[in-house]
N, CA, C and O of each residue as an XYZ file, in Angstrom:
200
protein
N     -14.949      3.503      7.750
C     -14.931      2.057      7.767
C     -14.306      1.496      6.495
O     -13.720      0.414      6.526
N     -14.418      2.203      5.387
C     -13.878      1.736      4.117
C     -12.386      1.410      4.216
O     -11.915      0.464      3.584
N     -11.655      2.176      4.992
C     -10.220      1.963      5.127
C      -9.884      0.601      5.726
O      -8.803      0.070      5.469
N     -10.780      0.030      6.514
C     -10.501     -1.252      7.165
C     -10.922     -2.459      6.325
O     -10.560     -3.590      6.647
N     -11.678     -2.229      5.258
C     -12.101     -3.327      4.396
C     -11.066     -3.584      3.312
O     -10.472     -2.650      2.774
N     -10.855     -4.855      2.997
C      -9.966     -5.242      1.905
C     -10.689     -6.253      1.027
O     -11.669     -6.870      1.444
N     -10.195     -6.412     -0.180
C     -10.765     -7.387     -1.102
C     -10.585     -8.794     -0.529
O      -9.477     -9.151     -0.128
N     -11.638     -9.592     -0.481
C     -11.520    -10.943      0.060
C     -10.722    -11.883     -0.860
O     -10.290    -12.947     -0.418
N     -10.525    -11.511     -2.108
C      -9.793    -12.347     -3.059
C      -8.301    -12.035     -3.031
O      -7.475    -12.944     -2.947
N      -7.952    -10.734     -3.101
C      -6.545    -10.334     -3.205
C      -5.974     -9.706     -1.937
O      -4.762     -9.516     -1.829
N      -6.833     -9.388     -0.990
C      -6.455     -8.650      0.222
C      -5.974     -7.236     -0.107
O      -5.294     -6.598      0.697
N      -6.333     -6.761     -1.288
C      -5.927     -5.428     -1.739
C      -6.953     -4.361     -1.396
O      -7.988     -4.627     -0.784
N      -6.631     -3.155     -1.808
C      -7.438     -1.962     -1.544
C      -8.758     -1.998     -2.315
O      -8.842     -2.558     -3.408
N      -9.786     -1.386     -1.719
C     -11.092     -1.240     -2.352
C     -11.397      0.237     -2.553
O     -11.060      1.069     -1.711
N     -12.037      0.558     -3.672
C     -12.484      1.915     -3.949
C     -14.008      1.931     -3.918
O     -14.658      0.956     -4.295
N     -14.565      3.047     -3.466
C     -16.014      3.195     -3.350
C     -16.572      3.840     -4.605
O     -16.118      4.910     -5.009
N     -17.555      3.196     -5.226
C     -18.281      3.769     -6.362
C     -19.657      4.171     -5.844
O     -20.551      3.335     -5.715
N     -19.815      5.446     -5.551
C     -21.045      5.948     -4.942
C     -22.242      5.772     -5.871
O     -23.326      5.413     -5.410
N     -22.071      6.015     -7.167
C     -23.206      5.955     -8.096
C     -23.772      4.545     -8.231
O     -24.980      4.385     -8.408
N     -22.931      3.531     -8.153
C     -23.401      2.141     -8.271
C     -23.542      1.439     -6.922
O     -24.021      0.307     -6.855
N     -23.127      2.106     -5.854
C     -23.176      1.511     -4.516
C     -22.400      0.190     -4.493
O     -22.927     -0.856     -4.114
N     -21.126      0.273     -4.911
C     -20.267     -0.907     -4.972
C     -18.875     -0.572     -4.445
O     -18.417      0.569     -4.505
N     -18.226     -1.603     -3.929
C     -16.818     -1.512     -3.575
C     -16.034     -2.186     -4.693
O     -16.306     -3.336     -5.038
N     -15.069     -1.480     -5.256
C     -14.343     -1.943     -6.428
C     -12.959     -2.448     -6.039
O     -12.193     -1.759     -5.366
N     -12.659     -3.665     -6.477
C     -11.310     -4.210     -6.347
C     -10.708     -4.213     -7.747
O     -11.033     -5.061     -8.578
N      -9.828     -3.251     -7.991
C      -9.213     -3.161     -9.323
C      -8.258     -4.327     -9.569
O      -8.137     -4.790    -10.703
N      -7.584     -4.806     -8.536
C      -6.642     -5.909     -8.709
C      -7.357     -7.222     -9.034
O      -6.841     -8.021     -9.815
N      -8.527     -7.458     -8.454
C      -9.295     -8.677     -8.742
C     -10.275     -8.467     -9.892
O     -10.848     -9.424    -10.412
N     -10.467     -7.183    -10.291
C     -11.413     -6.819    -11.339
C     -12.832     -7.267    -10.985
O     -13.556     -7.839    -11.800
N     -13.200     -6.974     -9.708
C     -14.519     -7.319     -9.185
C     -15.148     -6.104     -8.512
O     -14.451     -5.235     -7.986
N     -16.478     -6.061     -8.539
C     -17.242     -5.022     -7.851
C     -18.178     -5.706     -6.860
O     -19.043     -6.491     -7.247
N     -17.997     -5.403     -5.599
C     -18.793     -6.003     -4.538
C     -19.961     -5.079     -4.198
O     -19.745     -3.894     -3.944
N     -21.189     -5.590     -4.187
C     -22.342     -4.738     -3.922
C     -22.443     -4.342     -2.447
O     -21.963     -5.039     -1.552
N     -23.085     -3.197     -2.237
C     -23.423     -2.755     -0.886
C     -24.938     -2.640     -0.855
O     -25.523     -1.813     -1.555
N     -25.563     -3.471     -0.045
C     -27.026     -3.504      0.035
C     -27.474     -3.037      1.413
O     -27.072     -3.592      2.435
N     -28.311     -2.011      1.422
C     -28.825     -1.432      2.664
C     -27.696     -1.078      3.618
O     -27.812     -1.248      4.831
N     -26.594     -0.580      3.045
C     -25.461     -0.161      3.849
C     -24.521     -1.266      4.276
O     -23.560     -1.009      5.001
N     -24.776     -2.496      3.844
C     -23.957     -3.641      4.255
C     -23.169     -4.156      3.042
O     -23.764     -4.570      2.048
N     -21.829     -4.130      3.124
C     -21.037     -4.651      2.018
C     -21.143     -6.174      1.943
O     -20.984     -6.869      2.947
N     -21.410     -6.673      0.757
C     -21.506     -8.116      0.526
C     -20.158     -8.556     -0.048
O     -19.910     -8.410     -1.245
N     -19.302     -9.086      0.801
C     -17.919     -9.363      0.438
C     -17.700    -10.832      0.042
O     -16.739    -11.469      0.475
N     -18.592    -11.339     -0.772
C     -18.490    -12.700     -1.289
C     -18.149    -12.645     -2.773
O     -18.805    -11.933     -3.533
N     -17.145    -13.379     -3.185
C     -16.746    -13.386     -4.598
C     -17.907    -13.853     -5.475
O     -18.048    -13.398     -6.610
N     -18.730    -14.747     -4.961
C     -19.849    -15.270     -5.737
C     -20.936    -14.203     -5.960
O     -21.746    -14.340     -6.877
N     -20.965    -13.153     -5.143
C     -21.927    -12.062     -5.286
C     -21.372    -10.881     -6.059
O     -22.112     -9.958     -6.402
N     -20.085    -10.901     -6.333
C     -19.426     -9.776     -7.003
C     -19.702     -9.777     -8.501
O     -19.944    -10.816     -9.117
N     -19.657     -8.572     -9.061
C     -19.817     -8.392    -10.498
C     -18.419     -8.259    -11.120
O     -17.576     -7.507    -10.631
N     -18.198     -8.998    -12.198
C     -16.907     -8.913    -12.886
C     -16.828     -7.590    -13.638
O     -17.792     -7.155    -14.268
N     -15.654     -6.959    -13.558
C     -15.421     -5.713    -14.288
C     -14.817     -6.023    -15.649
O     -14.047     -6.972    -15.800
N     -15.174     -5.219    -16.626
C     -14.622     -5.406    -17.979
C     -13.195     -4.916    -18.061
O     -12.575     -4.995    -19.121
């Protein structure tokens, strides 16, 4: 399913971070949480990457 998801901000590729349970958008520099197996694809819920 990961292959069909894209960043809601840039429409770019997402990478899976298994240890943090997040989908990473390197182009937007955001990490989207996955809670109980459900990706939360809202920019307002994303964590900014340094």
